[in-house]
VMD Tcl script that draws the C-alpha trace (Angstrom):
set ca {
  {0.00 0.04 -0.21}
  {1.28 3.62 -0.84}
  {2.57 5.40 2.09}
  {0.19 8.40 1.47}
  {-2.74 5.94 2.00}
  {-1.06 4.52 5.10}
  {-0.63 8.13 6.59}
  {-4.23 9.08 5.81}
  {-5.47 5.89 7.34}
  {-3.34 6.29 10.57}
  {-4.73 9.73 10.99}
  {-8.25 8.66 10.47}
  {-7.92 6.11 12.92}
  {-5.82 7.85 15.83}
  {-6.94 11.56 15.61}
  {-8.25 12.71 18.83}
  {-12.13 13.41 18.41}
  {-14.30 15.94 20.78}
  {-17.21 15.42 18.01}
  {-17.57 13.97 14.50}
  {-16.26 16.75 12.58}
  {-12.92 15.11 11.54}
  {-14.87 12.29 9.91}
  {-17.43 14.21 8.01}
  {-14.76 16.28 6.97}
  {-12.52 13.43 5.45}
  {-15.53 11.53 4.26}
  {-16.46 14.59 2.05}
  {-12.98 14.70 0.73}
  {-12.82 11.08 0.03}
  {-16.13 11.20 -1.82}
  {-15.40 14.20 -3.97}
  {-12.14 12.31 -5.16}
  {-13.95 9.16 -5.86}
  {-16.82 11.11 -7.83}
  {-13.94 12.94 -9.70}
  {-10.25 11.16 -9.44}
  {-8.91 14.05 -11.36}
  {-9.90 16.46 -8.51}
  {-7.09 18.71 -7.09}
  {-8.36 21.83 -5.68}
  {-11.55 21.51 -3.46}
  {-13.95 24.45 -2.50}
  {-15.01 24.44 0.96}
  {-18.32 25.10 -0.07}
  {-18.63 21.66 -2.08}
  {-17.57 20.02 0.93}
  {-20.01 22.14 3.23}
  {-22.90 20.77 1.06}
  {-22.01 16.82 1.56}
  {-21.33 17.38 5.18}
  {-24.67 19.21 5.67}
  {-26.27 16.16 3.65}
  {-24.68 13.39 5.97}
  {-25.79 14.95 9.27}
  {-29.45 15.56 7.78}
  {-29.94 12.16 6.93}
  {-28.64 10.84 10.31}
  {-30.69 13.36 12.15}
  {-34.06 13.37 10.28}
  {-34.28 9.56 10.18}
  {-32.56 8.65 13.72}
  {-31.59 11.81 15.80}
  {-28.31 10.64 16.20}
  {-26.20 13.35 18.57}
  {-22.87 13.91 16.92}
  {-21.24 15.46 20.32}
  {-21.27 14.39 24.04}
  {-23.63 17.68 24.79}
  {-26.89 17.70 23.34}
  {-27.25 21.35 24.92}
  {-24.08 22.69 23.22}
  {-23.95 21.12 19.77}
  {-21.21 21.78 17.47}
  {-22.06 24.81 15.14}
  {-22.31 22.82 11.73}
  {-24.68 20.10 13.53}
  {-26.77 23.01 15.18}
  {-27.12 24.73 11.62}
  {-28.53 21.40 10.56}
  {-30.94 20.99 13.35}
  {-32.47 24.33 12.81}
  {-33.09 23.64 9.02}
  {-34.41 20.02 9.88}
  {-37.06 21.98 12.40}
  {-38.08 24.55 9.80}
  {-38.54 21.67 7.19}
  {-40.97 19.88 9.68}
  {-42.67 23.04 10.34}
  {-43.37 23.55 6.77}
  {-43.68 19.85 5.46}
  {-44.88 17.75 8.41}
  {-42.77 15.03 10.48}
  {-42.38 12.26 7.63}
  {-38.27 11.95 7.02}
  {-36.77 12.76 3.52}
  {-33.69 11.94 2.52}
  {-31.40 15.06 1.64}
  {-30.83 14.08 -2.15}
  {-34.72 14.62 -2.54}
  {-35.21 17.75 -0.76}
  {-32.03 19.95 -1.02}
  {-33.74 22.30 -3.69}
  {-36.59 22.96 -0.95}
  {-34.26 23.85 1.86}
  {-31.54 26.44 2.58}
  {-28.17 25.10 2.83}
  {-25.98 27.51 4.81}
  {-22.83 26.41 2.93}
  {-20.80 29.83 3.77}
  {-21.49 29.53 7.69}
  {-20.35 25.81 7.35}
  {-17.26 26.68 5.21}
  {-16.32 29.28 7.84}
  {-16.54 26.75 10.50}
  {-14.23 24.47 8.59}
  {-11.69 27.11 7.90}
  {-11.44 28.24 11.27}
  {-11.20 24.83 12.98}
  {-11.54 21.19 11.38}
  {-9.37 21.50 8.41}
  {-5.98 21.77 10.18}
  {-6.86 20.05 13.14}
  {-7.35 17.05 11.31}
  {-3.74 16.74 10.13}
  {-2.53 16.73 13.67}
  {-2.33 13.45 15.45}
  {-0.44 14.05 19.17}
  {2.46 16.30 18.43}
  {2.84 15.10 14.67}
  {1.43 16.66 11.70}
  {0.81 15.02 8.43}
  {1.32 16.24 4.89}
  {-2.07 15.10 3.26}
  {-3.00 18.02 1.78}
  {-2.80 21.77 1.26}
  {-4.73 24.73 2.69}
  {-5.89 28.13 1.35}
  {-7.56 29.72 3.99}
  {-8.13 32.87 1.97}
  {-9.47 31.13 -0.90}
  {-11.36 28.34 1.24}
  {-9.98 25.45 -0.66}
  {-8.06 22.30 -0.16}
  {-5.73 20.85 -2.62}
  {-5.44 17.21 -2.35}
  {-2.20 15.43 -3.01}
  {-3.11 12.24 -4.68}
  {-6.99 12.25 -5.21}
  {-6.53 9.43 -7.90}
  {-5.22 7.09 -5.34}
  {-7.89 8.17 -2.45}
  {-10.08 7.19 -5.14}
  {-8.51 4.09 -6.07}
  {-8.57 2.96 -2.22}
  {-12.00 4.68 -1.35}
  {-13.76 1.56 -0.05}
  {-10.90 0.80 2.42}
  {-11.04 4.36 3.49}
  {-14.87 4.65 3.91}
  {-14.89 1.58 6.17}
  {-12.08 2.96 8.28}
  {-14.06 6.49 8.43}
  {-17.46 4.67 9.30}
  {-15.72 2.72 12.14}
  {-14.53 5.75 13.61}
  {-17.60 7.61 13.21}
  {-19.76 4.71 14.69}
  {-17.58 4.59 17.49}
  {-18.10 8.20 18.49}
  {-21.82 7.84 17.86}
  {-21.75 4.97 20.40}
  {-20.21 7.21 22.86}
  {-22.61 10.09 22.25}
  {-25.93 8.24 21.90}
  {-27.79 5.24 23.70}
  {-29.44 4.25 20.62}
  {-29.23 0.52 19.54}
  {-28.11 -0.49 16.17}
  {-26.06 2.58 15.47}
  {-23.74 0.63 12.77}
  {-27.11 -0.45 10.84}
  {-28.35 3.27 11.19}
  {-25.10 4.55 9.64}
  {-24.93 2.12 6.81}
  {-28.64 2.79 6.13}
  {-28.37 6.56 5.60}
  {-25.10 6.19 3.80}
  {-26.83 4.56 1.25}
  {-30.06 6.22 1.55}
  {-31.66 2.77 2.21}
  {-33.62 2.68 5.48}
  {-36.93 1.06 4.53}
  {-39.98 0.62 7.31}
  {-41.50 -2.67 7.25}
  {-44.97 -3.65 6.43}
  {-46.74 -3.85 9.80}
  {-49.68 -5.67 8.69}
  {-48.46 -8.93 9.47}
  {-48.67 -7.82 13.08}
  {-52.34 -7.33 12.95}
  {-53.53 -11.01 13.89}
  {-51.66 -10.70 17.00}
  {-52.89 -7.37 17.95}
  {-56.54 -8.34 17.10}
  {-56.10 -11.15 19.81}
  {-55.95 -8.57 22.48}
  {-57.58 -5.70 20.87}
  {-60.53 -7.28 18.56}
  {-62.55 -3.98 18.69}
  {-59.48 -1.88 17.42}
  {-59.40 0.53 20.08}
  {-56.68 3.29 19.72}
  {-54.06 3.07 22.16}
  {-53.77 6.72 22.50}
  {-57.47 7.90 22.65}
  {-58.93 4.84 23.95}
  {-62.02 5.23 21.11}
  {-62.88 2.87 18.61}
  {-61.00 3.61 15.12}
  {-62.90 4.05 11.88}
  {-61.65 1.31 9.47}
  {-60.11 3.91 7.09}
  {-58.24 5.46 9.69}
  {-56.54 2.43 11.19}
  {-52.63 2.09 11.28}
  {-50.22 0.47 13.88}
  {-47.51 2.35 15.47}
  {-44.49 2.20 17.63}
  {-44.68 3.43 20.97}
  {-41.01 3.76 21.70}
  {-40.35 5.44 18.53}
  {-38.95 3.49 15.35}
  {-36.17 6.32 14.78}
  {-34.63 4.94 17.96}
  {-35.18 1.22 18.02}
  {-35.01 0.81 14.28}
  {-37.05 -2.19 14.34}
  {-40.42 -3.68 14.23}
  {-41.17 -5.63 17.39}
  {-44.61 -7.05 18.59}
  {-43.93 -5.65 22.12}
  {-44.09 -2.20 20.89}
  {-46.68 -1.99 18.15}
  {-50.11 -0.80 18.93}
  {-53.47 0.29 16.91}
  {-53.74 4.00 16.73}
  {-55.79 6.29 14.79}
  {-53.85 7.57 11.87}
  {-54.86 11.23 12.93}
  {-53.45 10.73 16.43}
  {-50.44 8.75 14.57}
  {-49.41 11.71 12.52}
  {-49.75 14.20 15.62}
  {-47.79 12.00 17.91}
  {-44.48 11.97 15.62}
  {-41.19 10.91 17.36}
  {-42.34 11.97 20.60}
  {-40.90 10.04 23.60}
  {-43.68 8.39 25.45}
  {-44.56 9.41 29.05}
  {-44.06 6.96 31.86}
  {-47.86 6.21 32.03}
  {-47.90 5.08 28.52}
  {-44.90 2.75 29.13}
  {-47.00 1.37 32.00}
  {-50.01 0.54 29.86}
  {-47.74 -1.18 27.12}
  {-46.25 -3.02 29.73}
  {-49.79 -4.20 31.04}
  {-51.09 -4.63 27.20}
  {-47.76 -7.08 26.31}
  {-48.72 -9.11 29.48}
  {-52.24 -9.65 28.37}
  {-51.60 -10.14 24.96}
  {-48.72 -12.81 26.04}
  {-51.53 -14.87 28.22}
  {-53.76 -14.89 25.02}
  {-51.10 -16.05 22.76}
  {-50.32 -18.81 24.98}
  {-54.05 -19.97 25.33}
  {-54.08 -20.19 21.41}
  {-50.80 -21.88 21.63}
  {-49.28 -19.43 18.96}
  {-45.47 -20.04 18.53}
  {-43.25 -18.15 16.10}
  {-40.53 -15.59 16.34}
  {-42.78 -12.54 17.22}
  {-44.41 -14.44 19.91}
  {-40.94 -15.40 21.33}
  {-39.66 -11.77 21.00}
  {-42.52 -10.84 23.09}
  {-41.89 -13.31 25.56}
  {-38.48 -12.30 25.90}
  {-39.26 -8.60 26.15}
  {-41.31 -9.20 29.45}
  {-38.63 -11.61 30.71}
  {-36.09 -8.98 30.07}
  {-38.00 -5.93 30.75}
  {-37.21 -4.33 27.42}
  {-39.85 -1.67 27.16}
  {-38.61 0.16 30.39}
  {-35.21 -0.70 29.38}
  {-35.37 0.98 25.92}
  {-37.81 3.91 27.23}
  {-34.91 5.01 29.64}
  {-32.68 4.62 26.74}
  {-34.44 6.71 24.29}
  {-35.01 9.44 27.01}
  {-31.23 9.66 26.88}
}
mol new
graphics top color blue
foreach p $ca { graphics top sphere $p radius 0.5 }
foreach p [lrange $ca 0 end-1] q [lrange $ca 1 end] { graphics top cylinder $p $q radius 0.2 }
display resetview
């Protein structure tokens, strides 16, 4: 392997990180080189747009924190969160990929570019007391000139793997969320799919044959029936019988990704015990019912509820 790639890999793996800035910075450079191996000089605005997109996808789908203190977020990440809040106010809570909505939002490229030029661009090159000669910076022009973009492109798969590994490590420090690796890979490929929840209807009907809304305690009209996650899907990133209930579509859309109250959690735990008893009476046995039994035995509802509260 070329010494340049060895040095770049070493810096990615060993640089100090207070937040995820360094990983989005180098990922945006590697991606740019990968798309155009003849690239030499890259403007910070080009990288800013890519970085905004990385944070947008991870945040709008999974609310992943990018630093240890949610009350004092890094500037770039805070800018992304502000634009997401504006988007949700205008277009609703349904998440959308950055690539599909970038024309509908304001991307503060200049502000991000300023933050990059003041901080991360030169800090990335430093590991301990050693500085690595991986690229040249022109802070006046706000450009980075890569030493060997074709070589970066050639080894991009390896570099992306190393970047993701370190990024996931930091996210696991900052978030109590499960399945972080799977979430990062899903947002990277823009391939986060929700499963069809209709297969759970036969179980839910056992305990709730009249299809009463879990939130309002009122009967649901047939055209308003939906199945929803009590603990937000964006946190668990899975469909589990023990976390699914019947909800009126109108109540579902207004609920969004709000963390449930303690009384709601107790209500779900009570429902699960009742559902488990009915399933045992019917002698149902499959992966979903076994998952339900395990959730009761291991107190998963309370465990994951506490986790999603942070």
